[in-house]
PyMOL CGO cylinders between C-alpha atoms (Angstrom):
from pymol import cmd
from pymol.cgo import CYLINDER

trace = [
    CYLINDER, -222.18, 13.36, 23.31, -225.26, 13.49, 25.70, 0.3, 1, 1, 1, 1, 1, 1,
    CYLINDER, -225.26, 13.49, 25.70, -225.22, 17.17, 27.03, 0.3, 1, 1, 1, 1, 1, 1,
    CYLINDER, -225.22, 17.17, 27.03, -227.30, 19.02, 29.51, 0.3, 1, 1, 1, 1, 1, 1,
    CYLINDER, -227.30, 19.02, 29.51, -227.82, 22.86, 29.15, 0.3, 1, 1, 1, 1, 1, 1,
    CYLINDER, -227.82, 22.86, 29.15, -229.14, 24.69, 31.90, 0.3, 1, 1, 1, 1, 1, 1,
    CYLINDER, -229.14, 24.69, 31.90, -230.91, 27.94, 31.33, 0.3, 1, 1, 1, 1, 1, 1,
    CYLINDER, -230.91, 27.94, 31.33, -231.19, 26.89, 27.85, 0.3, 1, 1, 1, 1, 1, 1,
    CYLINDER, -231.19, 26.89, 27.85, -234.19, 28.73, 27.09, 0.3, 1, 1, 1, 1, 1, 1,
    CYLINDER, -234.19, 28.73, 27.09, -232.45, 32.11, 27.34, 0.3, 1, 1, 1, 1, 1, 1,
    CYLINDER, -232.45, 32.11, 27.34, -230.64, 33.87, 24.39, 0.3, 1, 1, 1, 1, 1, 1,
    CYLINDER, -230.64, 33.87, 24.39, -227.22, 32.36, 25.30, 0.3, 1, 1, 1, 1, 1, 1,
    CYLINDER, -227.22, 32.36, 25.30, -228.77, 29.10, 26.22, 0.3, 1, 1, 1, 1, 1, 1,
    CYLINDER, -228.77, 29.10, 26.22, -230.76, 28.72, 22.80, 0.3, 1, 1, 1, 1, 1, 1,
    CYLINDER, -230.76, 28.72, 22.80, -227.35, 29.19, 20.84, 0.3, 1, 1, 1, 1, 1, 1,
    CYLINDER, -227.35, 29.19, 20.84, -225.44, 26.91, 22.94, 0.3, 1, 1, 1, 1, 1, 1,
    CYLINDER, -225.44, 26.91, 22.94, -228.06, 24.20, 22.09, 0.3, 1, 1, 1, 1, 1, 1,
    CYLINDER, -228.06, 24.20, 22.09, -228.35, 25.34, 18.44, 0.3, 1, 1, 1, 1, 1, 1,
    CYLINDER, -228.35, 25.34, 18.44, -224.28, 25.08, 18.43, 0.3, 1, 1, 1, 1, 1, 1,
    CYLINDER, -224.28, 25.08, 18.43, -224.39, 21.63, 19.92, 0.3, 1, 1, 1, 1, 1, 1,
    CYLINDER, -224.39, 21.63, 19.92, -227.17, 20.08, 17.85, 0.3, 1, 1, 1, 1, 1, 1,
    CYLINDER, -227.17, 20.08, 17.85, -225.54, 21.16, 14.69, 0.3, 1, 1, 1, 1, 1, 1,
    CYLINDER, -225.54, 21.16, 14.69, -222.22, 19.15, 16.03, 0.3, 1, 1, 1, 1, 1, 1,
    CYLINDER, -222.22, 19.15, 16.03, -224.59, 16.01, 16.21, 0.3, 1, 1, 1, 1, 1, 1,
    CYLINDER, -224.59, 16.01, 16.21, -224.70, 16.02, 20.05, 0.3, 1, 1, 1, 1, 1, 1,
    CYLINDER, -224.70, 16.02, 20.05, -228.07, 14.84, 21.90, 0.3, 1, 1, 1, 1, 1, 1,
    CYLINDER, -228.07, 14.84, 21.90, -229.07, 17.88, 24.09, 0.3, 1, 1, 1, 1, 1, 1,
    CYLINDER, -229.07, 17.88, 24.09, -231.20, 18.14, 27.15, 0.3, 1, 1, 1, 1, 1, 1,
    CYLINDER, -231.20, 18.14, 27.15, -232.36, 21.58, 28.17, 0.3, 1, 1, 1, 1, 1, 1,
    CYLINDER, -232.36, 21.58, 28.17, -233.12, 22.11, 31.61, 0.3, 1, 1, 1, 1, 1, 1,
    CYLINDER, -233.12, 22.11, 31.61, -234.80, 25.27, 32.61, 0.3, 1, 1, 1, 1, 1, 1,
    CYLINDER, -234.80, 25.27, 32.61, -236.94, 26.88, 35.52, 0.3, 1, 1, 1, 1, 1, 1,
    CYLINDER, -236.94, 26.88, 35.52, -238.86, 28.56, 32.69, 0.3, 1, 1, 1, 1, 1, 1,
    CYLINDER, -238.86, 28.56, 32.69, -241.72, 26.64, 31.17, 0.3, 1, 1, 1, 1, 1, 1,
    CYLINDER, -241.72, 26.64, 31.17, -241.39, 26.13, 26.90, 0.3, 1, 1, 1, 1, 1, 1,
    CYLINDER, -241.39, 26.13, 26.90, -243.77, 27.72, 24.95, 0.3, 1, 1, 1, 1, 1, 1,
    CYLINDER, -243.77, 27.72, 24.95, -242.84, 25.28, 22.25, 0.3, 1, 1, 1, 1, 1, 1,
    CYLINDER, -242.84, 25.28, 22.25, -240.52, 22.62, 21.15, 0.3, 1, 1, 1, 1, 1, 1,
    CYLINDER, -240.52, 22.62, 21.15, -236.48, 23.34, 21.51, 0.3, 1, 1, 1, 1, 1, 1,
    CYLINDER, -236.48, 23.34, 21.51, -235.26, 22.96, 18.02, 0.3, 1, 1, 1, 1, 1, 1,
    CYLINDER, -235.26, 22.96, 18.02, -232.69, 19.94, 18.33, 0.3, 1, 1, 1, 1, 1, 1,
    CYLINDER, -232.69, 19.94, 18.33, -233.47, 19.25, 22.25, 0.3, 1, 1, 1, 1, 1, 1,
    CYLINDER, -233.47, 19.25, 22.25, -235.40, 17.51, 24.66, 0.3, 1, 1, 1, 1, 1, 1,
    CYLINDER, -235.40, 17.51, 24.66, -236.57, 20.05, 26.96, 0.3, 1, 1, 1, 1, 1, 1,
    CYLINDER, -236.57, 20.05, 26.96, -237.55, 19.80, 30.85, 0.3, 1, 1, 1, 1, 1, 1,
    CYLINDER, -237.55, 19.80, 30.85, -239.18, 23.36, 31.98, 0.3, 1, 1, 1, 1, 1, 1,
    CYLINDER, -239.18, 23.36, 31.98, -240.24, 24.34, 35.48, 0.3, 1, 1, 1, 1, 1, 1,
    CYLINDER, -240.24, 24.34, 35.48, -237.18, 22.73, 37.50, 0.3, 1, 1, 1, 1, 1, 1,
    CYLINDER, -237.18, 22.73, 37.50, -235.95, 24.72, 40.21, 0.3, 1, 1, 1, 1, 1, 1,
    CYLINDER, -235.95, 24.72, 40.21, -232.12, 24.59, 39.53, 0.3, 1, 1, 1, 1, 1, 1,
    CYLINDER, -232.12, 24.59, 39.53, -231.56, 25.88, 43.24, 0.3, 1, 1, 1, 1, 1, 1,
    CYLINDER, -231.56, 25.88, 43.24, -233.21, 22.47, 44.49, 0.3, 1, 1, 1, 1, 1, 1,
    CYLINDER, -233.21, 22.47, 44.49, -230.75, 19.79, 44.59, 0.3, 1, 1, 1, 1, 1, 1,
    CYLINDER, -230.75, 19.79, 44.59, -233.81, 17.23, 44.80, 0.3, 1, 1, 1, 1, 1, 1,
    CYLINDER, -233.81, 17.23, 44.80, -235.37, 18.47, 41.86, 0.3, 1, 1, 1, 1, 1, 1,
    CYLINDER, -235.37, 18.47, 41.86, -232.04, 18.50, 39.96, 0.3, 1, 1, 1, 1, 1, 1,
    CYLINDER, -232.04, 18.50, 39.96, -231.09, 15.12, 40.74, 0.3, 1, 1, 1, 1, 1, 1,
    CYLINDER, -231.09, 15.12, 40.74, -234.45, 13.79, 39.74, 0.3, 1, 1, 1, 1, 1, 1,
    CYLINDER, -234.45, 13.79, 39.74, -234.48, 15.73, 36.45, 0.3, 1, 1, 1, 1, 1, 1,
    CYLINDER, -234.48, 15.73, 36.45, -231.18, 14.64, 35.53, 0.3, 1, 1, 1, 1, 1, 1,
    CYLINDER, -231.18, 14.64, 35.53, -231.87, 10.91, 36.57, 0.3, 1, 1, 1, 1, 1, 1,
    CYLINDER, -231.87, 10.91, 36.57, -234.77, 11.40, 33.82, 0.3, 1, 1, 1, 1, 1, 1,
    CYLINDER, -234.77, 11.40, 33.82, -232.54, 12.70, 31.16, 0.3, 1, 1, 1, 1, 1, 1,
    CYLINDER, -232.54, 12.70, 31.16, -229.81, 10.35, 31.96, 0.3, 1, 1, 1, 1, 1, 1,
    CYLINDER, -229.81, 10.35, 31.96, -232.48, 7.30, 31.38, 0.3, 1, 1, 1, 1, 1, 1,
    CYLINDER, -232.48, 7.30, 31.38, -234.09, 8.83, 28.10, 0.3, 1, 1, 1, 1, 1, 1,
    CYLINDER, -234.09, 8.83, 28.10, -230.59, 9.43, 26.68, 0.3, 1, 1, 1, 1, 1, 1,
    CYLINDER, -230.59, 9.43, 26.68, -228.77, 6.55, 28.06, 0.3, 1, 1, 1, 1, 1, 1,
    CYLINDER, -228.77, 6.55, 28.06, -226.31, 8.58, 29.95, 0.3, 1, 1, 1, 1, 1, 1,
    CYLINDER, -226.31, 8.58, 29.95, -224.77, 12.02, 30.47, 0.3, 1, 1, 1, 1, 1, 1,
    CYLINDER, -224.77, 12.02, 30.47, -221.46, 13.04, 29.09, 0.3, 1, 1, 1, 1, 1, 1,
    CYLINDER, -221.46, 13.04, 29.09, -221.63, 16.65, 29.40, 0.3, 1, 1, 1, 1, 1, 1,
    CYLINDER, -221.63, 16.65, 29.40, -222.96, 19.67, 31.21, 0.3, 1, 1, 1, 1, 1, 1,
    CYLINDER, -222.96, 19.67, 31.21, -222.97, 23.51, 30.38, 0.3, 1, 1, 1, 1, 1, 1,
    CYLINDER, -222.97, 23.51, 30.38, -224.32, 25.78, 33.35, 0.3, 1, 1, 1, 1, 1, 1,
    CYLINDER, -224.32, 25.78, 33.35, -225.73, 28.65, 31.30, 0.3, 1, 1, 1, 1, 1, 1,
    CYLINDER, -225.73, 28.65, 31.30, -228.34, 29.57, 34.09, 0.3, 1, 1, 1, 1, 1, 1,
    CYLINDER, -228.34, 29.57, 34.09, -227.79, 32.47, 35.93, 0.3, 1, 1, 1, 1, 1, 1,
    CYLINDER, -227.79, 32.47, 35.93, -228.89, 36.19, 36.88, 0.3, 1, 1, 1, 1, 1, 1,
    CYLINDER, -228.89, 36.19, 36.88, -227.76, 39.48, 36.87, 0.3, 1, 1, 1, 1, 1, 1,
    CYLINDER, -227.76, 39.48, 36.87, -228.26, 42.61, 38.98, 0.3, 1, 1, 1, 1, 1, 1,
    CYLINDER, -228.26, 42.61, 38.98, -226.54, 46.17, 39.36, 0.3, 1, 1, 1, 1, 1, 1,
    CYLINDER, -226.54, 46.17, 39.36, -226.57, 47.82, 42.90, 0.3, 1, 1, 1, 1, 1, 1,
    CYLINDER, -226.57, 47.82, 42.90, -223.92, 49.67, 44.93, 0.3, 1, 1, 1, 1, 1, 1,
    CYLINDER, -223.92, 49.67, 44.93, -222.90, 48.17, 48.13, 0.3, 1, 1, 1, 1, 1, 1,
    CYLINDER, -222.90, 48.17, 48.13, -223.67, 50.96, 50.35, 0.3, 1, 1, 1, 1, 1, 1,
    CYLINDER, -223.67, 50.96, 50.35, -227.48, 51.08, 48.98, 0.3, 1, 1, 1, 1, 1, 1,
    CYLINDER, -227.48, 51.08, 48.98, -227.95, 47.76, 48.23, 0.3, 1, 1, 1, 1, 1, 1,
    CYLINDER, -227.95, 47.76, 48.23, -229.63, 44.61, 49.93, 0.3, 1, 1, 1, 1, 1, 1,
    CYLINDER, -229.63, 44.61, 49.93, -227.66, 41.90, 51.40, 0.3, 1, 1, 1, 1, 1, 1,
    CYLINDER, -227.66, 41.90, 51.40, -230.54, 39.71, 49.68, 0.3, 1, 1, 1, 1, 1, 1,
    CYLINDER, -230.54, 39.71, 49.68, -228.87, 40.68, 46.54, 0.3, 1, 1, 1, 1, 1, 1,
    CYLINDER, -228.87, 40.68, 46.54, -225.76, 38.93, 47.30, 0.3, 1, 1, 1, 1, 1, 1,
    CYLINDER, -225.76, 38.93, 47.30, -227.84, 35.72, 48.38, 0.3, 1, 1, 1, 1, 1, 1,
    CYLINDER, -227.84, 35.72, 48.38, -229.73, 35.80, 45.29, 0.3, 1, 1, 1, 1, 1, 1,
    CYLINDER, -229.73, 35.80, 45.29, -226.78, 36.21, 42.97, 0.3, 1, 1, 1, 1, 1, 1,
    CYLINDER, -226.78, 36.21, 42.97, -225.05, 33.32, 45.20, 0.3, 1, 1, 1, 1, 1, 1,
    CYLINDER, -225.05, 33.32, 45.20, -228.18, 31.18, 44.50, 0.3, 1, 1, 1, 1, 1, 1,
    CYLINDER, -228.18, 31.18, 44.50, -228.58, 32.14, 40.91, 0.3, 1, 1, 1, 1, 1, 1,
    CYLINDER, -228.58, 32.14, 40.91, -225.18, 31.86, 39.79, 0.3, 1, 1, 1, 1, 1, 1,
    CYLINDER, -225.18, 31.86, 39.79, -223.34, 29.61, 41.91, 0.3, 1, 1, 1, 1, 1, 1,
    CYLINDER, -223.34, 29.61, 41.91, -225.73, 27.43, 43.67, 0.3, 1, 1, 1, 1, 1, 1,
    CYLINDER, -225.73, 27.43, 43.67, -227.30, 26.21, 40.65, 0.3, 1, 1, 1, 1, 1, 1,
    CYLINDER, -227.30, 26.21, 40.65, -223.67, 25.50, 38.98, 0.3, 1, 1, 1, 1, 1, 1,
    CYLINDER, -223.67, 25.50, 38.98, -222.95, 23.37, 41.89, 0.3, 1, 1, 1, 1, 1, 1,
    CYLINDER, -222.95, 23.37, 41.89, -225.78, 21.50, 42.30, 0.3, 1, 1, 1, 1, 1, 1,
    CYLINDER, -225.78, 21.50, 42.30, -226.23, 20.77, 38.63, 0.3, 1, 1, 1, 1, 1, 1,
    CYLINDER, -226.23, 20.77, 38.63, -222.45, 19.80, 38.17, 0.3, 1, 1, 1, 1, 1, 1,
    CYLINDER, -222.45, 19.80, 38.17, -222.65, 17.36, 41.39, 0.3, 1, 1, 1, 1, 1, 1,
    CYLINDER, -222.65, 17.36, 41.39, -226.05, 15.68, 39.68, 0.3, 1, 1, 1, 1, 1, 1,
    CYLINDER, -226.05, 15.68, 39.68, -224.51, 15.50, 36.49, 0.3, 1, 1, 1, 1, 1, 1,
    CYLINDER, -224.51, 15.50, 36.49, -221.23, 14.20, 37.49, 0.3, 1, 1, 1, 1, 1, 1,
    CYLINDER, -221.23, 14.20, 37.49, -222.74, 11.44, 39.27, 0.3, 1, 1, 1, 1, 1, 1,
    CYLINDER, -222.74, 11.44, 39.27, -223.74, 9.75, 35.62, 0.3, 1, 1, 1, 1, 1, 1,
    CYLINDER, -223.74, 9.75, 35.62, -220.68, 10.65, 34.01, 0.3, 1, 1, 1, 1, 1, 1,
    CYLINDER, -220.68, 10.65, 34.01, -217.97, 8.21, 32.80, 0.3, 1, 1, 1, 1, 1, 1,
    CYLINDER, -217.97, 8.21, 32.80, -214.38, 9.05, 31.79, 0.3, 1, 1, 1, 1, 1, 1,
    CYLINDER, -214.38, 9.05, 31.79, -214.52, 11.56, 28.97, 0.3, 1, 1, 1, 1, 1, 1,
    CYLINDER, -214.52, 11.56, 28.97, -217.11, 13.67, 30.65, 0.3, 1, 1, 1, 1, 1, 1,
    CYLINDER, -217.11, 13.67, 30.65, -216.83, 17.34, 30.47, 0.3, 1, 1, 1, 1, 1, 1,
    CYLINDER, -216.83, 17.34, 30.47, -218.47, 20.33, 32.42, 0.3, 1, 1, 1, 1, 1, 1,
    CYLINDER, -218.47, 20.33, 32.42, -218.59, 24.01, 31.16, 0.3, 1, 1, 1, 1, 1, 1,
    CYLINDER, -218.59, 24.01, 31.16, -219.64, 26.72, 33.50, 0.3, 1, 1, 1, 1, 1, 1,
    CYLINDER, -219.64, 26.72, 33.50, -220.30, 30.33, 32.60, 0.3, 1, 1, 1, 1, 1, 1,
    CYLINDER, -220.30, 30.33, 32.60, -218.13, 32.94, 34.40, 0.3, 1, 1, 1, 1, 1, 1,
    CYLINDER, -218.13, 32.94, 34.40, -217.86, 36.43, 33.62, 0.3, 1, 1, 1, 1, 1, 1,
    CYLINDER, -217.86, 36.43, 33.62, -215.05, 38.94, 32.71, 0.3, 1, 1, 1, 1, 1, 1,
    CYLINDER, -215.05, 38.94, 32.71, -216.37, 41.25, 36.00, 0.3, 1, 1, 1, 1, 1, 1,
    CYLINDER, -216.37, 41.25, 36.00, -215.25, 38.51, 38.08, 0.3, 1, 1, 1, 1, 1, 1,
    CYLINDER, -215.25, 38.51, 38.08, -211.79, 39.86, 38.00, 0.3, 1, 1, 1, 1, 1, 1,
    CYLINDER, -211.79, 39.86, 38.00, -212.16, 43.50, 37.47, 0.3, 1, 1, 1, 1, 1, 1,
    CYLINDER, -212.16, 43.50, 37.47, -215.74, 44.55, 39.12, 0.3, 1, 1, 1, 1, 1, 1,
    CYLINDER, -215.74, 44.55, 39.12, -216.80, 47.92, 38.43, 0.3, 1, 1, 1, 1, 1, 1,
    CYLINDER, -216.80, 47.92, 38.43, -219.32, 49.86, 40.71, 0.3, 1, 1, 1, 1, 1, 1,
    CYLINDER, -219.32, 49.86, 40.71, -222.59, 48.28, 41.36, 0.3, 1, 1, 1, 1, 1, 1,
    CYLINDER, -222.59, 48.28, 41.36, -221.08, 44.93, 40.14, 0.3, 1, 1, 1, 1, 1, 1,
    CYLINDER, -221.08, 44.93, 40.14, -220.14, 43.48, 43.60, 0.3, 1, 1, 1, 1, 1, 1,
    CYLINDER, -220.14, 43.48, 43.60, -222.77, 41.03, 44.01, 0.3, 1, 1, 1, 1, 1, 1,
    CYLINDER, -222.77, 41.03, 44.01, -222.81, 39.67, 40.69, 0.3, 1, 1, 1, 1, 1, 1,
    CYLINDER, -222.81, 39.67, 40.69, -219.03, 39.57, 40.35, 0.3, 1, 1, 1, 1, 1, 1,
    CYLINDER, -219.03, 39.57, 40.35, -218.67, 37.93, 43.68, 0.3, 1, 1, 1, 1, 1, 1,
    CYLINDER, -218.67, 37.93, 43.68, -220.83, 35.21, 42.64, 0.3, 1, 1, 1, 1, 1, 1,
    CYLINDER, -220.83, 35.21, 42.64, -218.91, 34.75, 39.52, 0.3, 1, 1, 1, 1, 1, 1,
    CYLINDER, -218.91, 34.75, 39.52, -215.72, 34.98, 41.10, 0.3, 1, 1, 1, 1, 1, 1,
    CYLINDER, -215.72, 34.98, 41.10, -217.15, 31.77, 42.95, 0.3, 1, 1, 1, 1, 1, 1,
    CYLINDER, -217.15, 31.77, 42.95, -217.73, 29.98, 39.56, 0.3, 1, 1, 1, 1, 1, 1,
    CYLINDER, -217.73, 29.98, 39.56, -213.71, 30.38, 39.01, 0.3, 1, 1, 1, 1, 1, 1,
    CYLINDER, -213.71, 30.38, 39.01, -212.66, 28.78, 42.27, 0.3, 1, 1, 1, 1, 1, 1,
    CYLINDER, -212.66, 28.78, 42.27, -215.28, 26.03, 42.21, 0.3, 1, 1, 1, 1, 1, 1,
    CYLINDER, -215.28, 26.03, 42.21, -214.29, 25.17, 38.75, 0.3, 1, 1, 1, 1, 1, 1,
    CYLINDER, -214.29, 25.17, 38.75, -210.86, 24.83, 39.57, 0.3, 1, 1, 1, 1, 1, 1,
    CYLINDER, -210.86, 24.83, 39.57, -211.44, 22.72, 42.71, 0.3, 1, 1, 1, 1, 1, 1,
    CYLINDER, -211.44, 22.72, 42.71, -213.91, 20.14, 40.98, 0.3, 1, 1, 1, 1, 1, 1,
    CYLINDER, -213.91, 20.14, 40.98, -211.46, 19.87, 37.96, 0.3, 1, 1, 1, 1, 1, 1,
    CYLINDER, -211.46, 19.87, 37.96, -208.87, 18.64, 40.63, 0.3, 1, 1, 1, 1, 1, 1,
    CYLINDER, -208.87, 18.64, 40.63, -211.40, 16.49, 42.38, 0.3, 1, 1, 1, 1, 1, 1,
    CYLINDER, -211.40, 16.49, 42.38, -212.58, 14.76, 38.86, 0.3, 1, 1, 1, 1, 1, 1,
    CYLINDER, -212.58, 14.76, 38.86, -209.41, 14.58, 37.37, 0.3, 1, 1, 1, 1, 1, 1,
    CYLINDER, -209.41, 14.58, 37.37, -208.91, 11.02, 38.57, 0.3, 1, 1, 1, 1, 1, 1,
    CYLINDER, -208.91, 11.02, 38.57, -212.14, 9.86, 36.80, 0.3, 1, 1, 1, 1, 1, 1,
    CYLINDER, -212.14, 9.86, 36.80, -211.10, 11.68, 33.64, 0.3, 1, 1, 1, 1, 1, 1,
    CYLINDER, -211.10, 11.68, 33.64, -213.79, 14.24, 33.58, 0.3, 1, 1, 1, 1, 1, 1,
    CYLINDER, -213.79, 14.24, 33.58, -212.81, 17.85, 32.63, 0.3, 1, 1, 1, 1, 1, 1,
    CYLINDER, -212.81, 17.85, 32.63, -214.17, 21.04, 34.40, 0.3, 1, 1, 1, 1, 1, 1,
    CYLINDER, -214.17, 21.04, 34.40, -213.43, 24.57, 32.63, 0.3, 1, 1, 1, 1, 1, 1,
    CYLINDER, -213.43, 24.57, 32.63, -215.13, 27.93, 32.45, 0.3, 1, 1, 1, 1, 1, 1,
    CYLINDER, -215.13, 27.93, 32.45, -215.83, 30.61, 30.19, 0.3, 1, 1, 1, 1, 1, 1,
    CYLINDER, -215.83, 30.61, 30.19, -215.42, 34.33, 31.36, 0.3, 1, 1, 1, 1, 1, 1,
    CYLINDER, -215.42, 34.33, 31.36, -217.57, 36.41, 28.88, 0.3, 1, 1, 1, 1, 1, 1,
    CYLINDER, -217.57, 36.41, 28.88, -217.54, 40.03, 28.58, 0.3, 1, 1, 1, 1, 1, 1,
    CYLINDER, -217.54, 40.03, 28.58, -220.99, 41.42, 28.43, 0.3, 1, 1, 1, 1, 1, 1,
    CYLINDER, -220.99, 41.42, 28.43, -223.15, 38.98, 25.97, 0.3, 1, 1, 1, 1, 1, 1,
    CYLINDER, -223.15, 38.98, 25.97, -224.80, 40.82, 23.25, 0.3, 1, 1, 1, 1, 1, 1,
    CYLINDER, -224.80, 40.82, 23.25, -228.29, 40.21, 23.70, 0.3, 1, 1, 1, 1, 1, 1,
    CYLINDER, -228.29, 40.21, 23.70, -231.44, 42.01, 23.09, 0.3, 1, 1, 1, 1, 1, 1,
    CYLINDER, -231.44, 42.01, 23.09, -232.11, 42.44, 26.84, 0.3, 1, 1, 1, 1, 1, 1,
    CYLINDER, -232.11, 42.44, 26.84, -228.51, 43.77, 27.26, 0.3, 1, 1, 1, 1, 1, 1,
    CYLINDER, -228.51, 43.77, 27.26, -228.88, 46.20, 24.53, 0.3, 1, 1, 1, 1, 1, 1,
    CYLINDER, -228.88, 46.20, 24.53, -232.23, 47.64, 25.95, 0.3, 1, 1, 1, 1, 1, 1,
    CYLINDER, -232.23, 47.64, 25.95, -230.81, 47.97, 29.54, 0.3, 1, 1, 1, 1, 1, 1,
    CYLINDER, -230.81, 47.97, 29.54, -227.40, 49.54, 28.10, 0.3, 1, 1, 1, 1, 1, 1,
    CYLINDER, -227.40, 49.54, 28.10, -228.63, 51.64, 25.00, 0.3, 1, 1, 1, 1, 1, 1,
    CYLINDER, -228.63, 51.64, 25.00, -225.59, 54.00, 25.08, 0.3, 1, 1, 1, 1, 1, 1,
    CYLINDER, -225.59, 54.00, 25.08, -222.79, 51.12, 25.66, 0.3, 1, 1, 1, 1, 1, 1,
    CYLINDER, -222.79, 51.12, 25.66, -219.58, 50.82, 23.59, 0.3, 1, 1, 1, 1, 1, 1,
    CYLINDER, -219.58, 50.82, 23.59, -220.58, 47.21, 22.35, 0.3, 1, 1, 1, 1, 1, 1,
    CYLINDER, -220.58, 47.21, 22.35, -217.43, 46.61, 20.47, 0.3, 1, 1, 1, 1, 1, 1,
    CYLINDER, -217.43, 46.61, 20.47, -215.90, 44.13, 23.01, 0.3, 1, 1, 1, 1, 1, 1,
    CYLINDER, -215.90, 44.13, 23.01, -219.36, 42.09, 23.61, 0.3, 1, 1, 1, 1, 1, 1,
    CYLINDER, -219.36, 42.09, 23.61, -219.44, 38.78, 22.78, 0.3, 1, 1, 1, 1, 1, 1,
    CYLINDER, -219.44, 38.78, 22.78, -222.07, 37.30, 20.76, 0.3, 1, 1, 1, 1, 1, 1,
    CYLINDER, -222.07, 37.30, 20.76, -224.09, 34.51, 21.96, 0.3, 1, 1, 1, 1, 1, 1,
    CYLINDER, -224.09, 34.51, 21.96, -223.01, 32.24, 18.79, 0.3, 1, 1, 1, 1, 1, 1,
    CYLINDER, -223.01, 32.24, 18.79, -219.34, 32.97, 19.17, 0.3, 1, 1, 1, 1, 1, 1,
    CYLINDER, -219.34, 32.97, 19.17, -219.66, 32.09, 23.12, 0.3, 1, 1, 1, 1, 1, 1,
    CYLINDER, -219.66, 32.09, 23.12, -221.36, 29.00, 22.08, 0.3, 1, 1, 1, 1, 1, 1,
    CYLINDER, -221.36, 29.00, 22.08, -218.60, 27.89, 19.74, 0.3, 1, 1, 1, 1, 1, 1,
    CYLINDER, -218.60, 27.89, 19.74, -216.02, 28.42, 22.44, 0.3, 1, 1, 1, 1, 1, 1,
    CYLINDER, -216.02, 28.42, 22.44, -218.21, 26.54, 25.12, 0.3, 1, 1, 1, 1, 1, 1,
    CYLINDER, -218.21, 26.54, 25.12, -218.66, 23.49, 22.28, 0.3, 1, 1, 1, 1, 1, 1,
    CYLINDER, -218.66, 23.49, 22.28, -215.11, 23.42, 22.07, 0.3, 1, 1, 1, 1, 1, 1,
    CYLINDER, -215.11, 23.42, 22.07, -214.39, 22.96, 25.78, 0.3, 1, 1, 1, 1, 1, 1,
    CYLINDER, -214.39, 22.96, 25.78, -216.77, 19.84, 25.44, 0.3, 1, 1, 1, 1, 1, 1,
    CYLINDER, -216.77, 19.84, 25.44, -214.96, 18.27, 22.63, 0.3, 1, 1, 1, 1, 1, 1,
    CYLINDER, -214.96, 18.27, 22.63, -212.18, 15.92, 22.57, 0.3, 1, 1, 1, 1, 1, 1,
    CYLINDER, -212.18, 15.92, 22.57, -210.10, 18.44, 21.07, 0.3, 1, 1, 1, 1, 1, 1,
    CYLINDER, -210.10, 18.44, 21.07, -210.06, 20.09, 24.27, 0.3, 1, 1, 1, 1, 1, 1,
    CYLINDER, -210.06, 20.09, 24.27, -209.04, 16.75, 26.02, 0.3, 1, 1, 1, 1, 1, 1,
    CYLINDER, -209.04, 16.75, 26.02, -206.05, 18.45, 27.78, 0.3, 1, 1, 1, 1, 1, 1,
    CYLINDER, -206.05, 18.45, 27.78, -207.81, 21.46, 28.96, 0.3, 1, 1, 1, 1, 1, 1,
    CYLINDER, -207.81, 21.46, 28.96, -209.37, 21.33, 32.42, 0.3, 1, 1, 1, 1, 1, 1,
    CYLINDER, -209.37, 21.33, 32.42, -209.53, 23.53, 35.49, 0.3, 1, 1, 1, 1, 1, 1,
    CYLINDER, -209.53, 23.53, 35.49, -209.25, 26.43, 33.24, 0.3, 1, 1, 1, 1, 1, 1,
    CYLINDER, -209.25, 26.43, 33.24, -211.01, 29.84, 33.28, 0.3, 1, 1, 1, 1, 1, 1,
    CYLINDER, -211.01, 29.84, 33.28, -210.83, 31.19, 29.83, 0.3, 1, 1, 1, 1, 1, 1,
    CYLINDER, -210.83, 31.19, 29.83, -211.66, 34.93, 28.99, 0.3, 1, 1, 1, 1, 1, 1,
    CYLINDER, -211.66, 34.93, 28.99, -214.07, 35.32, 25.98, 0.3, 1, 1, 1, 1, 1, 1,
    CYLINDER, -214.07, 35.32, 25.98, -214.10, 38.86, 24.30, 0.3, 1, 1, 1, 1, 1, 1,
    CYLINDER, -214.10, 38.86, 24.30, -213.88, 40.71, 20.83, 0.3, 1, 1, 1, 1, 1, 1,
    CYLINDER, -213.88, 40.71, 20.83, -211.10, 43.01, 20.02, 0.3, 1, 1, 1, 1, 1, 1,
    CYLINDER, -211.10, 43.01, 20.02, -212.02, 46.50, 19.94, 0.3, 1, 1, 1, 1, 1, 1,
]
cmd.load_cgo(trace, "trace")
C-alpha cells in the first residue's frame, strides 16, 4: 500500500512510519515541521500547514504522482493542552479544533479523492473523548469530534469500498508525556510501537470487515 502519515515526525508518527515500512508499504510523511534529516523508510514533505486545505491538496497531489497513487492515510497530526473551562480561553477551543479535527477532515478529504476501492483511513482519537477529566474539555471535545467524523465519513465512503476507522488510545508513553507527568501511573499508557501495530492492522486487508469503528487502546494494569 501507498500510505500517508500526517505528523509523521513526532513520537507516535515515527513509530507508525517504521511499522508500515517494516510491513513493506510505501510511506509518505506530511508534517508542518521541517525534517532535520531523512525519515527512514519514507519520503517526507515538511513545512505543510495541515490546517490549510489548498496546501494539503497540493501536497497529496504531489505524493500521488510520486508514489503512483494513495491507498491509505493515518491522521496522527494533532495537539494537546490542559486548562480549565473557567480560567481558560475560547482560543484554546478553536486551537484544539484546528489541530485535532480540522487537520483530519482536510487530510481525509484530500486523500480520499485519490483512493480506489480497498483504501483505508485511520484517525487518532483519544480515550479522554469518552471520559473527560478536569482541564481536558477543549482537547476531549475535539477528539470526540474525531469519533463522529469517523463514523459519518465511513458511511459516506462505504459505496466506494473505502474504510474509515479510529483508535482511541489512553496516554501515549512518550518522553514528552513522561516529562509533563512525572508522577503519573503509567501502567495503562500505550507505547507508540503498540499503537502503531493496531493502526497497521486497521489499514490491512485483515481488517477488511471493519469500518466506522473507534477502537480503544490501553494496556491492562
